[in-house]
C-alpha positions as CSV (number, residue, x, y, z in Angstrom):
1,M,-12.2,-104.2,20.8
2,N,-10.1,-107.4,20.8
3,R,-12.5,-109.8,19.1
4,S,-12.4,-109.6,15.3
5,W,-16.1,-110.5,14.9
6,Q,-17.0,-107.4,17.0
7,R,-15.8,-105.1,14.2
8,F,-19.0,-106.1,12.3
9,L,-21.3,-105.0,15.0
10,P,-23.0,-101.6,14.8
11,T,-21.0,-98.8,16.5
12,A,-23.7,-98.3,19.1
13,I,-23.5,-101.9,20.2
14,Q,-19.7,-101.8,20.2
15,K,-19.8,-98.9,22.6
16,K,-22.2,-100.8,24.8
17,L,-19.8,-103.7,25.0
18,E,-16.6,-101.7,25.6
19,P,-17.1,-101.4,29.4
20,Y,-17.2,-105.2,29.6
21,Q,-14.0,-106.0,27.7
22,H,-11.8,-105.9,30.7
23,L,-14.1,-108.5,32.4
24,R,-13.7,-111.1,29.6
25,K,-11.0,-113.0,31.5
26,A,-13.0,-112.8,34.7
27,I,-16.1,-114.2,32.9
28,A,-14.0,-117.1,31.6
29,N,-12.8,-117.7,35.1
30,T,-16.3,-117.6,36.4
31,G,-17.2,-120.2,33.8
32,W,-14.7,-122.6,35.4
33,L,-15.9,-121.9,38.9
34,M,-19.5,-122.2,37.9
35,G,-18.9,-125.4,36.0
36,D,-17.1,-126.9,39.0
37,Q,-19.9,-126.0,41.3
38,V,-22.6,-127.2,39.0
39,F,-20.8,-130.5,38.8
40,R,-20.4,-130.7,42.5
41,L,-24.0,-129.7,43.0
42,A,-25.3,-132.5,40.8
43,A,-23.0,-135.2,42.0
44,G,-23.1,-134.1,45.7
45,L,-26.9,-133.8,45.6
46,L,-27.2,-137.3,44.2
47,V,-25.1,-138.8,46.9
48,G,-26.4,-136.4,49.6
49,V,-30.0,-137.5,48.9
50,W,-29.0,-141.1,49.0
51,L,-27.1,-140.6,52.2
52,A,-29.9,-138.7,53.9
53,R,-32.4,-141.5,53.0
54,Y,-29.9,-144.0,54.3
55,L,-29.2,-142.3,57.6
56,G,-32.7,-141.0,58.3
57,P,-33.5,-137.7,60.1
58,E,-32.0,-138.8,63.5
59,Q,-28.5,-139.8,62.3
60,Q,-28.6,-137.0,59.7
61,G,-29.2,-134.7,62.5
62,L,-26.3,-136.0,64.5
63,I,-23.7,-135.4,61.7
64,S,-25.3,-132.1,60.8
65,Y,-25.1,-130.9,64.4
66,A,-21.5,-131.9,64.6
67,S,-20.8,-130.1,61.3
68,A,-22.6,-126.9,62.5
69,F,-20.8,-127.0,65.8
70,T,-17.4,-127.4,64.2
71,S,-18.1,-124.5,61.8
72,L,-18.6,-122.2,64.8
73,F,-14.9,-122.5,65.6
74,A,-13.6,-123.0,62.0
75,I,-13.1,-119.3,61.6
76,I,-10.0,-119.6,63.9
77,A,-8.5,-121.7,61.1
78,T,-9.3,-119.4,58.2
79,L,-8.5,-116.2,60.2
80,G,-10.5,-114.2,57.6
81,L,-7.4,-114.0,55.4
82,D,-8.6,-115.2,52.0
83,E,-9.8,-112.0,50.5
84,I,-7.0,-110.0,52.2
85,V,-4.4,-112.4,50.7
86,I,-5.9,-112.1,47.2
87,R,-5.9,-108.3,47.5
88,E,-2.3,-108.1,48.7
89,I,-1.0,-110.5,46.0
90,V,-2.8,-108.4,43.3
91,R,-1.2,-105.3,44.7
92,E,2.3,-106.7,45.3
93,P,2.8,-109.7,43.0
94,E,6.6,-109.7,43.6
95,S,5.9,-110.5,47.3
96,S,3.5,-113.4,46.6
97,D,5.8,-116.1,48.2
98,E,6.0,-114.1,51.5
99,I,2.3,-113.3,51.5
100,T,1.3,-116.9,50.7
101,G,3.8,-118.4,53.1
102,T,2.9,-116.1,56.0
103,A,-0.8,-116.8,55.5
104,F,-0.2,-120.6,55.3
105,F,1.6,-120.8,58.6
106,M,-1.0,-118.5,60.2
107,K,-3.8,-120.8,59.0
108,L,-1.9,-123.9,60.0
109,A,-1.6,-122.7,63.6
110,G,-5.3,-121.6,63.5
111,G,-6.3,-125.1,62.4
112,V,-4.5,-126.8,65.3
113,I,-6.1,-124.3,67.7
114,T,-9.5,-124.9,66.1
115,L,-9.2,-128.7,66.7
116,I,-8.3,-128.2,70.4
117,V,-11.0,-125.6,71.1
118,T,-13.7,-127.5,69.3
119,V,-13.0,-130.7,71.2
120,I,-13.0,-128.9,74.6
121,A,-16.2,-127.0,73.7
122,I,-18.2,-130.1,72.6
123,T,-17.0,-132.0,75.6
124,L,-18.4,-129.3,77.9
125,T,-21.6,-128.8,75.9
126,R,-22.8,-132.4,75.3
127,P,-20.6,-134.7,77.5
128,E,-23.3,-137.4,77.6
129,N,-23.3,-137.9,73.8
130,H,-20.2,-139.8,72.8
131,T,-21.3,-140.0,69.1
132,V,-21.5,-136.3,68.8
133,L,-18.1,-135.9,70.5
134,L,-16.5,-138.3,68.1
135,L,-18.1,-136.9,65.0
136,T,-17.1,-133.3,66.0
137,S,-13.5,-134.3,66.7
138,I,-13.1,-136.0,63.4
139,L,-14.6,-133.1,61.4
140,A,-12.6,-130.5,63.3
141,T,-9.4,-132.3,62.1
142,G,-10.2,-131.2,58.6
143,T,-9.6,-127.5,59.4
144,I,-5.8,-128.3,59.7
145,F,-5.7,-129.3,56.0
146,Q,-7.6,-126.1,55.0
147,S,-4.4,-124.1,55.5
148,F,-3.4,-125.2,52.0
149,N,-6.3,-123.1,50.6
150,V,-3.8,-120.2,50.4
151,I,-2.8,-121.8,47.1
152,D,-6.4,-121.3,45.9
153,C,-6.1,-117.7,47.0
154,W,-3.0,-117.4,44.8
155,F,-4.8,-118.8,41.8
156,Q,-7.7,-116.5,42.4
157,S,-5.3,-113.5,42.4
158,Q,-4.2,-114.7,38.9
159,V,-7.8,-115.2,37.8
160,A,-6.9,-118.8,37.0
161,A,-9.6,-120.9,38.7
162,R,-9.3,-123.8,36.3
163,Y,-6.3,-125.1,38.2
164,T,-8.1,-125.1,41.5
165,V,-11.1,-126.7,39.8
166,M,-9.1,-129.6,38.4
167,A,-7.4,-130.3,41.7
168,R,-10.5,-130.2,43.9
169,N,-12.7,-132.1,41.4
170,A,-10.3,-135.0,41.5
171,S,-10.6,-135.4,45.2
172,F,-14.4,-134.7,45.1
173,V,-15.0,-137.5,42.6
174,L,-13.0,-140.0,44.6
175,I,-14.9,-139.2,47.8
176,V,-18.3,-139.2,46.1
177,L,-17.5,-142.8,44.9
178,A,-16.2,-143.7,48.4
179,K,-19.4,-142.4,50.0
180,A,-21.5,-144.4,47.5
181,L,-19.5,-147.5,48.4
182,L,-19.9,-146.8,52.1
183,I,-23.7,-146.6,51.7
184,F,-23.7,-149.8,49.7
185,L,-21.7,-151.5,52.4
186,K,-24.0,-150.0,55.1
187,A,-21.1,-148.4,56.9
188,P,-21.6,-146.7,60.3
189,L,-22.1,-142.9,60.7
190,V,-18.5,-142.3,61.8
191,A,-17.2,-143.5,58.4
192,F,-18.9,-140.6,56.6
193,A,-17.2,-138.1,58.9
194,F,-13.9,-139.6,58.0
195,A,-14.8,-139.4,54.3
196,G,-15.5,-135.6,54.7
197,V,-12.0,-135.1,56.2
198,A,-10.4,-137.2,53.5
199,E,-11.9,-135.0,50.8
200,I,-10.3,-131.9,52.4
201,A,-7.0,-133.7,52.7
202,L,-7.0,-134.9,49.1
203,A,-8.0,-131.5,47.8
204,A,-5.1,-130.0,49.7
205,G,-2.7,-132.5,48.1
206,G,-4.2,-131.8,44.6
207,L,-3.6,-128.0,45.1
208,V,0.0,-128.6,46.1
209,L,0.6,-130.9,43.1
210,V,-0.9,-128.4,40.5
211,Y,1.0,-125.5,42.2
212,H,4.3,-127.4,41.7
213,R,3.4,-128.5,38.2
214,L,3.2,-124.9,37.2
215,G,6.7,-124.3,38.4
216,H,6.0,-122.8,41.9
217,R,7.4,-124.3,45.1
218,I,6.1,-124.4,48.6
219,S,9.7,-124.4,49.7
220,F,9.9,-120.8,48.5
221,W,7.3,-119.7,51.0
222,R,8.5,-117.6,53.9
223,F,6.9,-116.5,57.1
224,K,7.3,-112.9,58.1
225,W,6.2,-111.6,61.5
226,S,5.7,-108.0,60.3
227,L,3.5,-109.2,57.4
228,A,1.5,-111.4,59.7
229,K,0.8,-108.5,62.0
230,S,-0.2,-106.4,59.0
231,L,-2.5,-109.2,57.7
232,L,-4.2,-109.5,61.1
233,K,-4.6,-105.8,61.3
234,Y,-6.9,-105.9,58.3
235,S,-8.4,-109.3,58.9
236,W,-9.4,-109.2,62.5
237,P,-12.7,-107.4,61.8
238,L,-13.3,-110.1,59.1
239,I,-12.5,-112.8,61.7
240,L,-15.2,-111.5,64.0
241,A,-17.6,-110.8,61.1
242,D,-17.1,-114.4,59.7
243,A,-17.6,-115.8,63.2
244,L,-20.8,-113.9,63.6
245,I,-22.0,-114.9,60.1
246,T,-21.4,-118.5,61.1
247,V,-23.4,-117.9,64.3
248,Y,-26.5,-116.7,62.5
249,M,-26.1,-119.2,59.7
250,R,-25.5,-122.2,62.0
251,I,-26.8,-121.4,65.4
252,D,-30.3,-122.4,64.4
253,Q,-29.2,-126.0,64.0
254,I,-27.4,-126.0,67.3
255,M,-30.3,-124.4,69.1
256,L,-32.7,-126.9,67.4
257,G,-30.6,-129.8,68.7
258,S,-30.6,-128.4,72.2
259,M,-34.2,-127.3,72.3
260,V,-36.0,-129.8,70.2
261,G,-33.8,-132.8,69.3
262,D,-31.5,-134.3,66.7
263,K,-34.3,-135.3,64.5
264,A,-35.3,-131.7,64.1
265,V,-31.8,-130.9,63.1
266,G,-31.9,-133.6,60.5
267,L,-35.1,-132.2,59.0
268,Y,-33.8,-128.6,59.1
269,S,-30.4,-129.7,57.6
270,V,-32.3,-130.8,54.4
271,V,-33.8,-127.3,54.1
272,V,-30.3,-125.7,54.6
273,R,-28.7,-128.2,52.1
274,I,-31.1,-127.2,49.3
275,S,-31.2,-123.5,50.2
276,E,-27.5,-123.1,50.4
277,A,-26.7,-125.3,47.4
278,W,-27.1,-122.1,45.3
279,Y,-24.7,-119.9,47.2
280,F,-21.8,-121.1,45.0
281,I,-23.2,-118.9,42.2
282,P,-22.5,-115.5,43.7
283,G,-19.3,-116.9,45.3
284,A,-17.9,-117.9,41.9
285,I,-18.9,-114.7,40.2
286,V,-17.5,-112.4,42.9
287,A,-14.3,-114.5,43.2
288,S,-13.7,-113.9,39.5
289,V,-14.5,-110.2,39.3
290,Y,-12.9,-109.2,42.7
291,P,-9.3,-108.7,41.3
292,V,-10.8,-106.7,38.4
293,L,-12.9,-104.5,40.6
294,I,-9.9,-103.8,42.9
295,K,-7.9,-102.4,39.9
296,L,-10.9,-100.6,38.5
297,R,-11.6,-98.8,41.8
298,E,-8.0,-97.4,41.8
299,E,-8.2,-96.3,38.2
300,D,-11.8,-95.0,37.8
301,R,-14.2,-94.8,40.7
302,E,-17.1,-93.9,38.6
303,A,-16.7,-97.0,36.4
304,Y,-16.1,-99.1,39.6
305,L,-19.5,-98.0,41.0
306,Q,-21.1,-98.6,37.7
307,Q,-19.8,-102.2,37.5
308,L,-20.8,-102.7,41.2
309,Q,-24.4,-101.8,40.4
310,R,-24.4,-104.2,37.6
311,L,-23.0,-106.9,39.8
312,Y,-25.7,-106.3,42.5
313,T,-28.5,-106.3,39.8
314,F,-27.2,-109.5,38.3
315,L,-26.9,-111.3,41.7
316,V,-30.3,-110.1,43.0
317,W,-32.1,-111.4,39.9
318,L,-30.3,-114.7,40.0
319,A,-31.5,-115.1,43.6
320,L,-35.1,-114.3,42.6
321,A,-34.9,-116.8,39.8
322,V,-34.1,-119.4,42.5
323,A,-36.5,-118.2,45.3
324,V,-39.7,-117.6,43.3
325,P,-40.1,-121.1,41.8
326,F,-38.9,-122.9,45.0
327,T,-41.6,-121.1,47.0
328,F,-44.2,-123.2,45.1
329,I,-42.5,-126.5,44.6
330,S,-40.6,-126.9,48.0
331,T,-42.8,-129.6,49.6
332,F,-43.0,-131.6,46.4
333,L,-39.2,-131.3,45.9
334,V,-38.2,-132.3,49.4
335,T,-40.6,-135.3,49.5
336,A,-39.5,-136.5,46.0
337,L,-35.8,-136.2,46.8
338,F,-35.5,-137.3,50.5
339,G,-38.7,-139.3,51.0
340,Q,-41.8,-139.0,53.1
341,Q,-39.8,-139.1,56.4
342,Y,-38.5,-135.5,55.5
343,S,-41.8,-134.1,54.2
344,A,-42.2,-131.8,57.3
345,A,-39.2,-129.8,55.9
346,G,-41.1,-128.8,52.7
347,N,-42.9,-125.7,53.9
348,V,-39.8,-124.6,55.8
349,L,-37.8,-124.5,52.6
350,S,-40.4,-122.2,51.0
351,V,-39.4,-119.6,53.7
352,H,-35.7,-120.3,54.1
353,I,-35.0,-120.1,50.3
354,W,-35.7,-116.3,50.4
355,T,-32.5,-115.8,52.4
356,A,-30.8,-116.2,49.0
357,V,-31.8,-112.7,47.9
358,F,-30.0,-111.1,50.8
359,I,-27.1,-113.5,50.8
360,F,-26.4,-113.1,47.1
361,Y,-26.4,-109.3,47.6
362,G,-24.2,-109.6,50.7
363,I,-21.6,-111.7,48.9
364,G,-21.5,-109.1,46.1
365,K,-21.2,-106.3,48.7
366,S,-18.1,-107.9,50.2
367,V,-16.2,-106.4,47.3
368,F,-17.3,-102.9,48.4
369,I,-16.5,-103.7,52.0
370,Q,-12.9,-104.7,51.1
371,C,-12.2,-101.9,48.7
372,E,-13.5,-99.2,51.0
373,N,-12.0,-100.8,54.2
374,M,-15.4,-100.9,55.9
375,Q,-14.7,-104.1,57.8
376,K,-15.5,-102.6,61.2
377,F,-18.9,-101.5,60.2
378,C,-19.5,-104.8,58.5
379,L,-18.7,-106.3,61.9
380,V,-21.4,-104.2,63.6
381,C,-24.1,-105.2,61.1
382,T,-23.2,-108.9,61.4
383,A,-23.2,-108.7,65.2
384,A,-26.6,-107.2,65.2
385,G,-27.9,-109.9,62.8
386,A,-26.4,-112.7,64.9
387,I,-27.9,-111.3,68.1
388,L,-31.3,-110.8,66.5
389,N,-31.2,-114.4,65.1
390,I,-30.4,-115.8,68.6
391,V,-33.2,-113.8,70.2
392,L,-35.7,-114.8,67.5
393,N,-34.7,-118.4,67.8
394,I,-35.3,-118.4,71.5
395,Y,-38.8,-117.0,71.0
396,L,-39.8,-118.8,67.7
397,I,-38.4,-122.3,68.0
398,P,-40.5,-123.4,71.0
399,R,-43.6,-122.1,69.2
400,Y,-43.0,-123.1,65.6
401,D,-40.3,-125.7,65.7
402,I,-38.1,-125.7,62.6
403,M,-40.3,-123.1,60.8
404,G,-39.4,-120.7,63.6
405,A,-35.7,-121.3,62.9
406,A,-36.2,-120.5,59.3
407,I,-38.2,-117.3,60.0
408,A,-35.5,-116.1,62.5
409,T,-32.7,-116.6,59.9
410,L,-34.6,-114.7,57.2
411,C,-35.3,-111.8,59.6
412,A,-31.7,-111.6,60.7
413,Q,-30.5,-111.6,57.0
414,I,-32.9,-108.7,56.2
415,A,-31.8,-106.6,59.2
416,A,-28.1,-107.2,58.7
417,S,-28.0,-106.5,54.9
418,T,-30.5,-103.6,54.6
419,I,-32.1,-102.1,57.7
420,I,-28.9,-101.5,59.8
421,P,-26.7,-100.4,56.8
422,A,-29.4,-97.8,55.9
423,M,-28.6,-96.0,59.2
424,Y,-24.9,-95.6,58.3
425,K,-24.3,-92.8,55.7
426,P,-21.2,-94.3,53.9
427,D,-23.1,-97.6,53.4
428,R,-26.4,-96.1,52.2
429,I,-25.0,-96.1,48.6
430,N,-25.1,-99.9,48.8
431,V,-28.7,-100.0,50.1
432,R,-29.8,-97.7,47.3
433,M,-28.0,-99.8,44.7
434,F,-29.5,-103.0,46.2
435,L,-33.1,-101.5,46.0
436,K,-32.5,-100.3,42.4
437,S,-31.3,-103.8,41.6
438,F,-34.9,-105.0,41.6
439,F,-35.6,-102.7,38.7
440,F,-33.6,-104.5,36.0
441,V,-33.3,-101.4,33.9
442,S,-30.6,-100.2,36.2
443,F,-28.3,-102.8,34.7
444,F,-28.2,-100.8,31.5
445,R,-27.9,-97.3,32.9
446,K,-24.6,-95.6,32.9
447,K,-25.1,-94.0,36.3
448,S,-27.5,-96.1,38.5
449,W,-26.2,-95.5,42.0
């Protein structure tokens, strides 16, 4: 026990708290990440609502379609490296410059390839719509600047999120103000696409500045071919898995644009915006506890599984705390925020919001996937979910419009996170822990898996 006040607690309570002492730094780190995301959620929602009202469903649909289309190829830029880089830096801190430098140049090359491939693909897919082509080309440029996110990976490996938060919030505030000014000046749609890229570029510059202020230098980074091959060896299943995740998270918007129209994409994008606004919660928590759980798994597997069960329970109940009330207030909320022109999206949100339960759990499960090197099986589950989503979209969208897209997404999430893993023995432990998570008592039990 390191806190002096804890000496005055009853012995039984002290023993209960002991398993959590090593998580104190992670919890503080989570606080920074959560505070950052809450701030972004509040400010971003304010401007996002104002922007959606200004653009209307049609133009909102155009930029949402361009963003969804770009995201299909953005995985080429990330290369599934982030969690691998964090893990390797934690394991070999003396090689951090080589690891970070190698990942940076890999991502930089990936960003350039992403831009080229995206432009070619959108030209072939919607050659008649020059606005979509221009918007997609602009947004794809931002993937080049995302190569600097390797600095964020380094900070996460040190459980020092506050530096990333400060760097990114500075650029975020500037762009929020810029977007507000653009709305006030009644700027064209293209201007907002440029603003999105500018935010990524400014955030990259902020990360470099903070990294240097702490005494580190990009000039120390080194690219190493053997390390690049090693990183790709572990990341290629994640590349495919992330690509497939993007497919069944974004293909609905692309299929709506092709099968129904850009207005439908605009309505559905409002649903996705509100539903996905909460995904930062598990992301921040897992990013903070990930390095701790890596070490714990190597030192004490029983304690590792115990903490994993607690993580799942916590994430599932956070998701339920979001999904249950939103089921009843969705129509009122959408209409109040975005106006009557978006009212058709209300009922759709009451269905789509339940994907949070399975996504929160899935983000938590990513720790187990990495620690147990189950990336290949993760790929199988994700592929099955993506295929199911596409098939269901083909069947449901013509019949139920945007509601069909929401149902397809929810069914795909359920299948990929629980039904398919239950068929694979090494992953059944996660399914059991997920189901036990609904019984909150498992949070307190020593052995709950």
